[in-house]
C-alpha positions, -999 to 999 in steps of 0.1 A, spaced: 602 773 741 582 746 759 548 739 745 520 725 767 514 688 759 477 696 755 486 720 727 508 694 711 479 670 710 456 695 693 465 686 657 460 650 664 425 659 677 417 677 646 430 648 624 408 624 644 377 646 639 385 650 602 387 613 597 353 608 614 337 635 592 354 625 560 343 589 560 319 584 531 289 562 536 289 533 511 261 508 501 277 477 485 257 451 466 268 417 454 244 401 429 239 364 425 216 340 408 209 304 416 225 286 445 228 304 479 256 329 478 273 350 505 304 371 511 320 366 545 350 378 564 369 411 565 387 411 532 382 445 516 363 443 483 355 469 456 368 501 442 355 517 475 371 490 497 344 476 521 348 444 542 332 414 525 308 408 554 293 444 549 282 438 513 244 433 507 237 400 490 209 404 464 193 377 442 193 390 406 165 366 397 140 391 412 135 408 446 111 435 456 121 464 479 148 444 496 163 466 524 199 477 519 224 487 547 255 509 544 289 499 556 281 510 591 250 487 592 225 515 589 193 511 569 200 532 538 178 523 508 158 495 490 164 476 458 142 459 433 155 436 406 134 422 377 136 385 372 123 384 337 150 403 318 178 386 338 185 356 317 215 334 324 238 335 354 274 332 364 288 315 395 322 318 413 341 299 440 336 311 476 369 330 478 353 361 496 374 386 475 371 408 444 372 378 421 341 363 437 322 396 436 332 402 400 325 367 388 290 360 401 258 377 390 228 377 366 227 385 329 206 416 321 183 414 291 156 440 283 128 422 264 111 454 251 123 485 232 117 508 261 140 518 290 127 493 315 149 492 346 162 458 356 177 474 388 159 500 408 172 516 440 149 538 460 147 556 494 182 570 495 184 594 525 203 626 532 235 608 540 237 603 502 216 631 487 228 661 507 262 663 490 255 638 462 268 603 455 286 582 429 272 550 414 296 522 405 283 493 384 304 461 380 300 435 353 317 406 335 314 389 302 292 358 305 317 337 285 347 349 304 359 369 275 387 394 283 388 409 248 363 426 225 328 411 225 307 439 210 293 471 223 264 473 249 245 504 260 238 508 297 217 536 310 214 552 344 179 565 348 159 585 373 134 559 384 102 559 363 117 581 335 129 570 301 158 595 298 191 593 315 228 590 310 240 563 286 274 547 284 285 524 256 307 496 268 326 466 255 323 442 285 353 422 295 357 398 325 376 405 356 412 392 354 426 405 387 421 442 382 393 468 377 391 485 343 368 514 337 348 518 305 339 553 294 326 569 262 305 600 254 267 599 252 256 591 217 288 572 208 285 544 184 315 526 199 326 518 234 356 512 255 365 479 271 361 475 308 344 458 337 329 487 356 316 523 352 313 551 377 285 577 373 295 607 394 277 634 414 241 619 414 217 634 439 182 618 435 166 597 461 163 569 436 177 557 403 174 528 379 197 509 355 185 497 322 197 481 289 179 503 263 165 492 229 159 456 237 196 447 237 203 410 244 234 413 265 260 388 274 271 413 301 267 397 336 260 424 362 279 414 392 279 442 417 269 478 426 283 504 450 267 537 460 293 561 475 283 593 493 304 624 487 318 636 520 309 670 535 332 699 525 338 706 562 360 675 564 385 690 540 386 722 560 393 702 592 422 685 575 436 718 564 431 733 599 449 704 615 479 709 593 480 746 598 479 742 636 507 717 634 529 741 614 523 769 640 532 746 669 564 733 652 575 769 646 569 779 682 589 748 694 620 759 676 
């Protein structure tokens, strides 16, 4: 049985549409302190791979409401970093790859016993809040340690609040691969790693703090905010596959 060419192209149309709808919006931030720093070129960087040139460059020594763009170049949010608690820094060669992103940044130190945010992101729009988003925080050990160096508590807070979701990490430096650190809230220990992913957030703002006055040798190097795609994209992929099966059967 002959099938019209327009019908044969139908599944490809659905696949094209599903790709457009399933693309997550991503805000990527590379922190630096000291000399001018930039990521350039098209090398894909991060757990959510984004071209180097599409990463926002933020001075960890202190900025106020710096505009952030997503990977499509759209204005997406603002960020504030506190210069005071960020003591120390780390630099890396201009390699424009994961190693540079993971090996440059500022050391976070909270100088009081409250939950003062040293990173605050505000103004997230519906591209991120309608279905929720994940927050990925990257870090390295200030002394390039790749083994145990003590446990640090890191907390993701709704901006302006003193309660949130804590993780307990044993920071290690990047040595060519990403390693996630996870542990339950309230744990007295932590797992080694160089990043953490908080899933299914939905607020228009959030902050990151180091509670209880911890003097940390953890260098915060990067941050990604990844939107969760619309469920309709999954349905489109399924529909495209279903139509393809029907056509293949009729062509036999």
